[in-house]
C-alpha positions in Angstrom: 26.5 2.7 14.1 24.1 1.0 16.7 23.5 2.1 20.3 22.2 -0.7 22.6 23.2 0.9 25.9 21.2 0.5 29.1 20.8 3.3 31.5 23.2 6.1 31.3 23.7 9.8 30.6 21.4 11.9 28.4 22.4 11.7 24.7 21.5 14.6 22.4 20.8 14.6 18.7 19.3 17.1 16.3 16.5 14.8 15.3 15.3 11.6 17.3 13.0 9.5 15.2 10.6 6.9 16.8 10.3 4.1 14.3 12.5 2.9 11.3 9.8 2.0 8.7 9.4 3.9 5.4 8.6 7.3 7.0 11.2 7.1 9.7 14.2 5.8 7.8 13.5 8.3 4.7 13.5 11.1 7.3 16.7 9.7 9.0 18.5 9.5 5.5 17.5 13.0 4.4 18.2 14.6 7.7 21.7 13.1 7.7 22.2 14.2 4.2 21.3 17.7 5.2 24.0 17.7 8.0 21.8 16.9 11.0 22.7 14.4 13.7 20.2 11.6 13.8 19.0 9.0 16.2 16.7 6.4 14.9 14.9 4.2 17.3 13.4 0.7 16.3 12.4 -2.3 18.4 12.2 -4.7 15.4 14.2 -4.6 12.0 15.1 -1.4 10.0 12.6 -1.1 7.2 9.5 -1.7 9.1 6.2 -3.2 8.0 6.8 -2.3 4.2 10.0 -4.3 3.8 9.5 -7.2 6.2 5.8 -8.0 6.1 4.2 -5.7 3.8 4.8 -4.3 0.3 8.0 -6.2 -0.7 7.2 -9.8 0.5 3.6 -9.7 -0.8 4.7 -8.5 -4.2 7.3 -11.2 -4.3 4.4 -13.7 -3.7 2.4 -12.0 -6.4 5.2 -12.4 -8.8 5.6 -16.1 -8.0 1.9 -16.4 -8.6 2.2 -14.7 -12.0 5.0 -17.1 -12.8 2.7 -20.1 -11.9 -0.1 -18.6 -14.1 2.4 -18.2 -17.1 3.4 -21.9 -16.8 -0.2 -22.9 -16.4 -1.5 -20.9 -19.4 1.8 -21.1 -21.6 0.0 -23.2 -24.3 -2.0 -20.0 -25.6 1.4 -18.5 -26.5 2.6 -21.7 -28.4 4.9 -22.6 -25.5 4.6 -26.2 -24.2 5.2 -26.0 -20.5 3.3 -27.7 -17.7 2.5 -26.5 -14.4 3.4 -29.0 -11.7 3.2 -27.6 -8.2 3.9 -24.8 -5.7 6.9 -25.5 -3.4 6.1 -23.0 -0.8 9.7 -23.6 0.7 11.1 -22.5 -2.6 8.6 -19.5 -2.9 9.5 -18.4 0.6 13.2 -18.7 -0.1 12.8 -16.5 -3.1 10.6 -14.0 -1.0 13.0 -13.9 1.7 15.9 -13.5 -0.4 14.4 -10.4 -2.0 13.7 -9.0 1.6 17.1 -9.9 2.8 19.0 -8.1 0.0 17.0 -5.0 0.4 17.5 -5.1 4.3 21.2 -5.5 3.8 21.2 -2.5 1.3 19.1 -0.3 3.7 21.3 -1.2 6.7 24.4 -0.4 4.9 22.8 3.0 3.8 21.9 4.0 7.4 25.3 3.0 8.6 27.0 4.9 5.8 25.2 8.1 6.6 26.4 8.1 10.2 22.9 7.6 11.7 22.8 6.3 15.3 20.5 3.3 15.5 19.0 2.7 19.0 17.6 -0.9 19.4 14.6 -1.2 21.6 11.1 0.2 22.3 11.1 4.0 22.5 8.7 6.1 24.4 7.9 9.7 24.2 8.7 11.2 27.7 8.9 14.8 26.9 8.4 17.2 24.0 11.8 16.6 22.9 12.9 13.4 24.7 12.5 9.8 23.6 13.5 7.0 26.4 14.7 3.7 25.2 15.7 1.0 27.7 15.9 3.6 30.5 18.2 6.0 28.6 16.9 9.3 27.6 17.6 10.6 24.0 17.0 14.3 23.5 16.4 16.2 20.3 17.6 19.7 19.9 15.4 20.4 16.9 12.6 17.7 16.6 11.1 14.3 17.6 9.5 12.4 14.8 6.9 10.0 15.5 6.9 7.2 12.9 5.6 4.2 14.8 3.7 2.6 12.0 0.7 0.3 12.0 -0.5 -3.2 12.7 -3.1 -5.6 11.2 -6.5 -4.9 12.7 -9.1 -7.4 13.7 -12.8 -7.0 14.3 -14.4 -7.1 17.7 -14.8 -10.6 19.2 -12.7 -12.1 16.4 -9.6 -13.6 17.9 -6.7 -14.2 15.6 -4.8 -17.2 16.7 -2.1 -17.3 13.9 -3.0 -20.9 13.0 -6.7 -21.0 11.6 -7.7 -17.3 11.9 -4.7 -15.3 10.5 -3.4 -11.9 9.4 -1.3 -11.1 6.5 1.9 -11.3 8.6 1.0 -15.0 9.2 -0.1 -15.5 5.7 3.5 -14.5 4.6 4.9 -17.3 6.7 2.7 -20.3 5.6 4.8 -23.3 4.8 2.0 -24.6 2.5 -0.8 -23.5 0.2 -4.1 -23.7 2.1 -6.6 -25.9 0.3 -9.3 -23.3 0.9 -9.5 -19.8 2.3 -12.0 -17.2 3.4 -10.6 -13.7 3.0 -12.3 -11.1 5.3 -12.0 -7.7 3.5 -12.1 -7.0 -0.2 -9.6 -3.9 -0.1 -6.0 -4.0 -1.2 -4.6 -6.7 1.1 -7.5 -9.1 0.7 -7.7 -8.8 -3.0 -3.9 -9.4 -3.3 -3.8 -12.5 -1.1 -6.9 -13.9 -2.7 -5.2 -13.5 -6.2 -2.1 -15.2 -5.0 -3.8 -18.1 -3.3 -6.0 -18.6 -6.3 -2.9 -18.7 -8.6 -1.3 -21.2 -6.2 -4.3 -23.6 -6.5 -6.4 -22.6 -3.3 -10.2 -22.3 -3.4 -10.9 -18.6 -2.2 -13.9 -16.6 -1.1 -13.7 -13.0 -0.2 -16.2 -11.6 2.2 -16.7 -7.9 2.1 -19.2 -5.7 4.0 -19.2 -2.8 1.5 -21.1 -3.1 -1.9 -18.0 -3.7 -3.9 -14.4 -5.1 -3.9 -11.7 -2.3 -3.8 -14.4 0.1 -2.6 -12.1 3.1 -2.5 -11.6 2.9 -6.3 -13.7 4.2 -9.2 -16.9 2.1 -9.4 -16.0 1.1 -13.1 -12.8 -0.4 -11.8 -14.5 -2.5 -9.1 -17.0 -3.9 -11.7 -14.2 -5.0 -14.0 -12.0 -6.5 -11.1 -15.1 -8.4 -10.0 -15.8 -9.7 -13.6 -12.1 -10.7 -13.8 -12.1 -12.4 -10.3 -15.3 -14.3 -11.4 -13.6 -15.6 -14.6 -10.7 -16.7 -12.4 -12.9 -18.5 -10.0 -12.3 -16.3 -7.0 -15.5 -16.4 -5.2 -16.7 -13.1 -3.3 -19.6 -11.9 -1.3 -19.9 -8.2 -1.3 -22.4 -6.1 0.8 -22.0 -9.1 3.3 -20.9 -8.3 6.8 -19.0 -10.9 8.8 -20.9 -12.4 11.9 -18.8 -15.1 13.5 -16.1 -17.8 13.1 -16.1 -21.2 14.6 -13.0 -23.4 14.6 -13.4 -27.1 13.4 -11.2 -30.1 13.0 -10.6 -29.1 9.4 -10.2 -25.4 9.9 -13.0 -22.7 10.2 -16.7 -22.2 9.7 -17.4 -18.6 8.9 -20.9 -17.1 9.4 -21.9 -14.2 7.4 -24.9 -11.8 7.7 -28.0 -13.7 6.7 -26.8 -16.9 8.4 -24.8 -18.5 5.4 -21.8 -20.5 6.4 -18.6 -20.8 4.5 -16.1 -23.6 5.4 -12.4 -23.4 4.8 -9.0 -24.3 6.0 -8.1 -20.7 7.1 -9.6 -17.2 7.7 -7.5 -14.4 6.6 -8.5 -11.2 8.3 -7.7 -8.2 6.1 -9.8 -5.5 7.4 -7.2 -2.7 7.3 -4.3 -1.6 9.5 -4.5 0.4 12.8 -2.1 2.9 14.1 0.6 1.6 16.5 0.4 4.5 19.1 -0.9 2.9 22.3 1.5 2.9 25.4 4.1 5.0 23.6 3.5 8.1 25.7 1.9 10.3 23.1 -1.2 10.8 25.0 0.8 11.5 28.2 2.6 14.2 26.4 -0.5 16.0 25.2 -0.2 14.9 21.6 -3.6 15.4 19.9 -5.0 12.1 18.9 -8.2 10.8 17.2 -9.0 7.0 17.5 -5.3 6.3 17.9 -4.2 8.3 14.9 -1.8 11.4 15.4 -3.2 14.7 14.3 -1.0 17.0 12.3 -1.1 20.1 10.2 -0.2 20.2 6.6 3.4 20.5 7.7 3.2 17.2 9.7 3.6 19.2 13.0 1.5 17.9 15.9 0.1 20.3 18.5 3.2 19.8 20.7 6.1 22.1 19.7 8.9 20.2 18.2 6.9 16.9 17.6 6.2 15.8 14.1 4.4 12.6 12.8 4.7 10.7 9.4 3.4 7.6 8.0 0.5 5.3 8.8 -0.2 7.0 12.2 -1.1 10.1 10.4 -4.8 9.9 9.2 -4.9 9.3 5.3 -3.7 6.7 3.0 -1.6 4.1 4.6 1.0 3.6 1.9 4.7 3.2 2.1 5.4 5.8 -0.6 3.2 8.4 1.3 5.3 7.7 4.5 8.5 7.9 2.6 7.7 11.4 1.1 6.4 12.6 4.4 9.7 11.6 6.0 11.8 13.5 3.4 9.4 16.6 3.9 9.9 16.6 7.6 13.7 16.2 7.4 13.7 19.3 5.0 11.3 21.2 7.3 13.5 20.8 10.3 16.5 21.8 8.2 14.8 25.1 7.4 14.3 24.4 3.6 10.6 25.3 3.8 9.5 22.5 1.5 6.0 22.8 -0.3 3.4 20.7 1.7 2.5 17.3 0.1 -0.7 17.1 -1.8 -2.2 14.0 -0.7 -4.4 13.7 -3.7 -1.2 13.3 -5.9 -0.3 10.0 -4.0 -0.9 7.1 -6.4 -2.7 4.0 -5.3 -2.0 0.4 -6.5 -3.6 -2.9 -5.9 -1.2 -5.6 -7.1 -3.6 -8.4 -7.7 -4.3 -9.9 -11.2 -5.4 -7.8 -13.0 -3.5 -4.8 -11.3 -5.5 -1.8 -10.2 -3.9 1.8 -10.2 -5.2 5.1 -9.8 -4.5 8.8 -8.9 -6.8 11.7 -8.3 -10.5 11.7 -8.0 -13.0 8.9 -8.9 -15.8 9.9 -11.2 -18.3 10.0 -8.2 -16.0 12.2 -6.0 -15.2 14.7 -8.9 -19.0 15.0 -9.5 -19.5 15.6 -5.7 -16.7 18.3 -5.8 -17.5 20.1 -9.0 -21.1 19.0 -9.8 -22.3 16.3 -12.1 -22.8 18.7 -15.0 -19.3 20.0 -14.7 -17.5 16.5 -15.0 -16.9 14.3 -17.9 -15.1 11.0 -18.2 -13.8 8.9 -21.0 -12.8 5.1 -21.0 -10.1 3.7 -23.3 -10.5 -0.1 -23.7 -7.0 -1.9 -23.6 -8.5 -4.0 -26.3 -7.3 -1.2 -28.6 -3.8 -1.3 -27.2 -1.2 -3.5 -29.1 1.0 -4.4 -26.0 -2.1 -5.3 -24.0 -3.2 -7.6 -26.9 0.2 -9.2 -26.8 0.1 -9.8 -23.0 -3.6 -11.0 -23.5 -4.6 -8.6 -20.6 -8.0 -6.8 -20.6 -8.9 -3.8 -18.9 -9.2 0.0 -19.5 -7.9 3.5 -18.8 -10.5 5.9 -17.5 -10.0 9.7 -17.5 -12.0 12.0 -15.3 -11.9 15.8 -16.1 -13.6 19.0 -15.4 -15.4 20.0 -18.7 -12.9 22.2 -20.6 -10.5 21.7 -17.7 -7.6 19.6 -16.4 -7.7 15.7 -15.8 -8.6 15.3 -12.2 -8.5 11.5 -12.0 -6.8 8.7 -13.8 -7.9 4.9 -13.2 -6.4 1.8 -14.8 -7.0 -1.7 -14.6 -5.1 -4.4 -16.5 -1.6 -6.0 -16.4 1.2 -3.8 -15.2 -1.2 -0.8 -14.4 1.1 -0.1 -11.4 3.9 0.8 -13.8 1.6 3.1 -15.8 0.4 5.3 -13.0 3.7 7.3 -12.9 3.0 9.3 -16.0 -0.7 9.6 -14.8 0.5 11.0 -11.6 2.4 13.8 -13.4 -0.7 14.5 -15.6 -2.9 14.9 -12.6 -0.3 16.8 -10.3 0.7 19.2 -13.0 -3.1 19.8 -13.8 -2.6 18.9 -17.4 -5.4 19.3 -19.9 -6.0 16.4 -22.4 -4.7 18.8 -25.2 -1.5 19.1 -23.2 -0.9 15.3 -23.2 -2.3 14.4 -26.6 0.8 15.7 -28.7 3.4 13.8 -26.5 4.8 10.8 -28.3 4.4 7.5 -26.5 6.6 4.5 -27.6 4.9 1.8 -29.6 4.0 -0.9 -28.8 3.6 -0.2 -25.1 0.8 -0.1 -22.6 1.9 3.3 -21.8 0.6 4.2 -25.2 -3.0 3.7 -23.9 -2.6 6.8 -21.8 -1.7 8.7 -24.9 -4.6 7.2 -26.7 -6.9 8.0 -24.0 -5.9 11.8 -23.9 -6.1 12.0 -27.6 -9.6 10.8 -27.5 -10.6 13.1 -24.6 -9.0 16.0 -26.6 -11.5 15.2 -29.5 -9.1 13.4 -31.8 -9.6 9.7 -31.1 -7.6 7.5 -33.5 -8.9 4.2 -32.3 -12.5 3.2 -31.1 -13.2 4.1 -27.4 -16.2 4.0 -25.2 
């Protein structure tokens, strides 16, 4: 049901949720399932960033890119196919169709659970009150802040949506840019660079930090850089951005040192900021830090009855983290006393080609935490994996463990790495020792076997060569 009423009497619910992205709608669905009355406030579309301008549409583009590469490289599999061109109208139709079907499903689910959707921009006006279009909505049990994030820029770098664009604009392009500079070599930057290269664009990534995907294990970064170099994706690491100038053809990007890179577009992919300004959080005394909402491990803010979930809470800005936090808060408010979420168990995936996936600690972080002498690692090359050979992918599974202790980090690079991280997450979260995983039977031939073989090797019984 939808409420679009203007000014009127106070309306009361058990929970009022400000924002219907992954964190907000997950909280709403779980709370309704637990018998609580729920109001879900959203000024845009149900599903938020992830569904409409984030995870889902970008991964659809990445799949289209994979199909393009398959056609281009079909000869190596003995298939005579030719790559003609990219029809961006067709790609966008496919992408938008995926989003539309998921949106329809989510809308039906929300309606079916009896959740009241309030359309409009909400504002926190009291510890348990959210005002929308002049109407106050009061929460008997809790207000949940889930207002999400936006694409950040850099000081003095103006996004015009034409030549200097964010990922939101990039998703709406009706043509493939002939050339692009991607500012930022993190997840979003690497994914768009990968897509555009597969679509035929000339791409250069500019990253201020010393390596691509700088939050991943250093060995993963090195392998990704080698793969990108082989694919013809240019990148400048350890190179801060200085300025951009508009030209008739596009942009001239100046980087530290004075070098100039010319391209049709500049994609600004320097991360996402919390959408919290002007929503009344400050005025109601909610503790903030650089725009982020501070919470304890039970996602409570310092204001009684106010919780926060998703990208506005410091930590990994990932849809699946927000989703889990939303469920947690619903259960907390319902009195189920759920166990706090262990943030280190949240898996991370970058869906470029090759894919990157990880969970737990990098080798450097493990050494810092436990001491260099107390940590060991093992790298199992996918060259020894039958399915990886069939797929013609390269990469590795790297395990990090404390000596004679559990596995504390799993890092994978190669085709379909994102599909492999699920088992790795269980291994890490359940503090499994290599000896616990080694006897488990992995189906053959699968890439999943590489995880099994890596643990066999780390348990001291390698069947195939490893490094």
